Legacy VTK file of the C-alpha trace (Angstrom):
# vtk DataFile Version 3.0
C-alpha trace
ASCII
DATASET POLYDATA
POINTS 164 float
1.352 -104.122 27.993
0.532 -101.984 30.660
3.971 -100.602 30.565
3.640 -100.022 26.935
0.332 -98.361 27.508
1.804 -96.172 30.174
4.702 -95.473 27.903
2.287 -94.569 25.104
0.188 -92.411 27.352
3.319 -90.721 28.492
4.434 -90.275 24.893
0.991 -88.975 23.948
1.039 -86.595 26.894
4.498 -85.430 25.858
3.339 -85.086 22.256
0.283 -83.127 23.424
2.573 -80.870 25.465
4.864 -80.521 22.474
1.857 -79.745 20.235
0.699 -77.103 22.740
4.180 -75.657 22.805
4.268 -75.731 18.999
0.837 -74.076 18.908
2.086 -71.387 21.329
5.186 -71.022 19.172
3.150 -70.662 15.971
0.770 -68.282 17.719
3.767 -66.201 18.645
5.130 -66.605 15.099
1.760 -65.512 13.669
1.702 -62.554 16.060
5.255 -61.752 15.006
4.281 -62.074 11.349
1.282 -59.806 11.951
3.555 -57.319 13.727
6.074 -57.593 10.911
3.277 -57.048 8.401
2.167 -54.028 10.403
5.759 -52.833 10.618
6.152 -53.502 6.898
2.996 -51.430 6.277
4.341 -48.678 8.531
7.706 -48.825 6.749
5.903 -48.618 3.386
3.875 -45.665 4.637
7.014 -44.050 6.065
8.770 -44.770 2.776
5.958 -42.987 0.915
6.067 -40.147 3.425
9.829 -39.991 2.973
9.465 -39.977 -0.813
6.835 -37.229 -0.570
9.043 -35.317 1.845
11.993 -35.685 -0.505
9.827 -34.502 -3.402
8.627 -31.553 -1.325
12.177 -30.726 -0.254
13.300 -30.910 -3.887
10.380 -28.678 -4.860
11.289 -26.281 -2.063
14.940 -26.360 -3.137
13.851 -25.582 -6.690
11.618 -22.767 -5.439
14.483 -21.423 -3.313
16.793 -21.499 -6.338
14.117 -19.818 -8.455
13.640 -17.146 -5.761
17.393 -16.661 -5.542
17.531 -16.158 -9.295
14.587 -13.765 -9.102
16.266 -11.907 -6.219
19.511 -11.714 -8.171
17.595 -10.392 -11.179
15.699 -7.901 -8.997
18.959 -6.814 -7.399
20.515 -6.344 -10.833
17.500 -4.336 -11.978
17.623 -2.245 -8.786
21.356 -1.674 -9.228
20.768 -0.632 -12.860
18.014 1.743 -11.786
20.193 3.067 -8.975
23.032 3.622 -11.442
20.652 5.432 -13.817
19.400 7.548 -10.916
22.969 8.284 -9.827
23.913 9.303 -13.381
20.764 11.404 -13.674
21.457 13.041 -10.333
25.052 13.689 -11.383
23.876 15.232 -14.653
21.289 17.312 -12.782
23.983 18.428 -10.378
26.259 19.340 -13.291
23.474 21.312 -15.007
22.627 23.038 -11.744
26.302 23.852 -11.126
26.668 25.222 -14.666
23.449 27.211 -14.329
24.555 28.563 -10.968
27.992 29.409 -12.359
26.467 31.259 -15.317
24.048 33.101 -13.014
26.921 33.934 -10.679
29.025 35.103 -13.651
26.176 37.308 -14.902
25.598 38.679 -11.412
29.325 39.290 -10.970
29.415 41.086 -14.334
26.499 43.282 -13.239
28.320 44.048 -9.970
31.550 44.807 -11.850
29.689 47.142 -14.226
27.993 48.875 -11.309
31.325 49.194 -9.504
32.880 50.656 -12.680
30.013 53.130 -12.965
30.382 53.989 -9.285
34.133 54.400 -9.719
33.628 56.633 -12.755
31.073 58.684 -10.847
33.428 58.944 -7.865
36.319 59.949 -10.130
34.152 62.616 -11.771
33.099 63.938 -8.365
36.688 63.838 -7.120
37.862 65.621 -10.280
35.117 68.213 -9.770
36.101 68.620 -6.112
39.781 68.867 -7.093
38.959 71.601 -9.602
36.813 73.364 -6.955
39.647 73.071 -4.436
42.143 74.417 -7.005
39.757 77.289 -7.759
39.426 78.028 -4.042
43.209 77.884 -3.641
43.614 80.338 -6.528
41.091 82.632 -4.912
42.866 82.227 -1.600
46.138 83.256 -3.238
44.419 86.159 -5.018
42.841 87.297 -1.758
46.103 86.804 0.126
47.955 88.681 -2.619
45.405 91.474 -2.555
45.517 91.537 1.274
49.313 91.503 1.140
49.300 94.303 -1.393
46.841 96.243 0.694
49.027 95.692 3.752
52.094 96.695 1.830
50.364 99.806 0.557
49.173 100.625 4.014
52.575 100.139 5.498
54.393 102.006 2.802
51.946 104.738 2.385
52.538 107.916 4.072
49.468 108.310 6.160
50.335 111.656 7.419
50.033 113.130 4.008
46.659 111.606 3.491
45.310 112.687 6.886
46.875 116.089 7.005
LINES 1 165
164 0 1 2 3 4 5 6 7 8 9 10 11 12 13 14 15 16 17 18 19 20 21 22 23 24 25 26 27 28 29 30 31 32 33 34 35 36 37 38 39 40 41 42 43 44 45 46 47 48 49 50 51 52 53 54 55 56 57 58 59 60 61 62 63 64 65 66 67 68 69 70 71 72 73 74 75 76 77 78 79 80 81 82 83 84 85 86 87 88 89 90 91 92 93 94 95 96 97 98 99 100 101 102 103 104 105 106 107 108 109 110 111 112 113 114 115 116 117 118 119 120 121 122 123 124 125 126 127 128 129 130 131 132 133 134 135 136 137 138 139 140 141 142 143 144 145 146 147 148 149 150 151 152 153 154 155 156 157 158 159 160 161 162 163
């Protein structure tokens, strides 16, 4: 019996050691389960954060698309306004060019009329000077004729009869 008792004590000691090992194992399993629960919580939190982030990113994407549409609309409005301004400026330029052309035409007509008047005045003065010159030439010929006649008379005249 003693052997059986020793054998039983040995078996009990081995069982106690096995129970301690099992307790250590289950302690580690419980710690692992706690860690897994904590990890599971963290994963759930991260999943929520991820969902929120995805929602925020989708909201931001929507806002970006909305802003793009608004920018496109603003650009279209600006281009329309720019086109209206360009057309208005072109029309203003055309009106200004027409106004300037009409003013220039009127001014040119005034200058042409003044030049015609000046030309007429110059022609009248030249005609008057021509008639004066012709009159002077006639007088020159009369004087030269009279001087020639006087010279002829003096040359042909018998001076001795007159002075004797």
